[in-house]
N, C-alpha and C positions, 0 to 999 in steps of 0.2 A: 310547524313549529318547531322541530328536532335544528331543522337547518338554521332555524332562526336564532337560537340558543348558542349552536357552533358558532354561527359568524357575529355574537356577540363575545362572547367567551374569546373567541380569537382578536376582535378588535380591542376589546380590555387587554388584552396580554401585549398586544403591539402598543398600545400609547401607554402602557407602563415602561415599555423597551424604550421610544423615544424621551420619557418624559426621563430618565433614569441616562438617557445619553445626553441630553441636552443638559441636565441639573450638572452632569461632569465636565463637559466639553466646555460650558459657558464660564468653568472656573466658580461656580457656586458651593461646590462640596471644597471644605478646607485642605489645605495641602501644606500649609503652615505649622511648624512644629509647637505652638504657640497659639495655636487655634484649639475651640473646642471641637471636637469630633462629633458628629449626628450620632444618636440614639442609637443607629441600625447600626453605623459602623463598628459602634463601643461594644452592641448585644453579639454581631457575628464575630469581632475578634475575639472576645470571653469563650463564648460558646464552642467555638472551633478548639479554640486551646485547650479547653476542659475537655471537651471530648476526646482527640486526638491523646491526650496525655493519656487519658483511663482507657485508650483502647491498645497503647503503644509502650506504657511504660513497663518495664520488668516486675514482675510480680512474685511475692516471697522475700524471704531476709537477707539483708546485704550480705554479698560474699565477702566483703573484706572484712578482715579481722580487726576488732577495736584492740590498738596498740598504741603505746607510744609513740614508735615510729613513725604507725601511721599518722595518727594524729600531728606532727610535727609536719611532716609533709605536707597535712593538708592543707596548715596554719602557713606554711611558706607558698603554697598554690594559692590559696585565697589573697593574699598579703600583694603577690607578684600579678593577680591576672582578675581579682575580683574586686577588693576593696575599694579602688577611684570609683566605683559605681554605686557600689552595695555598701559601702561603710565599715567604719572599724567599729571594736566595741560601745563607742559612744553611740552612737545611732543615728550621727549628723552627717547630712549629705556635703559632699564636696561640691564645688563648682562644678565641674562636669557632671556628678549625680545629678546637680540643681537645674541643668539645661538639655536632660534626655527629655524625649518623648517616646515612649512612655515612661515616667518617673520609674526611676530600679526601686524596688523595694530595701530600704536600709535593714540589712539584717541584724544590726543590733540591737533596732529594736523593734522589729517584727520577724522572728526568728521563723524557722522553716523546720524545729525539731519534733513539729507535731507532723510533720509532713511526711509521707511515706517515704521512703528510702528508695524506689522506685521512680517517683514523680521526680524528686529531686534531682537523680541522676538523667532522667530525660530531659531534662531542662537546662543542664549542664552541657550534659552530650551534643542535644541539638541548638539549641539557643532558641530563641523566640522570634518568629517572623515580625518583620514593620517595627522593632525594638532597638535598641542595641546591645541585647544578649546574642551576641557572636555563636 
């Protein structure tokens, strides 16, 4: 009986692996940026990102002093490197941002001021795989 259970489990896993391979190799998994991703892809990407950030983000207070000089430097860096995708204060997406997949959050509309500093630092420092975030 145990042998039958093991054979059944191995056969099931092999069938799932073959099915997944065929799904991908026959082009049934969307590869186009304007296609709707399968639920499993969305779940896996979101779950992995959330857990990775929680595990790796710096803990504690922000070590950068809140000063006029640091704020001006941040504004200049944002304008030069981030605004094209994440928008200006009006919260409207640029043409480039509208064409991205995943869509970049428009920070003028959906800010990050409530997010932990360590989470923001991690995203900026590491970027986010399979998105436009370098």
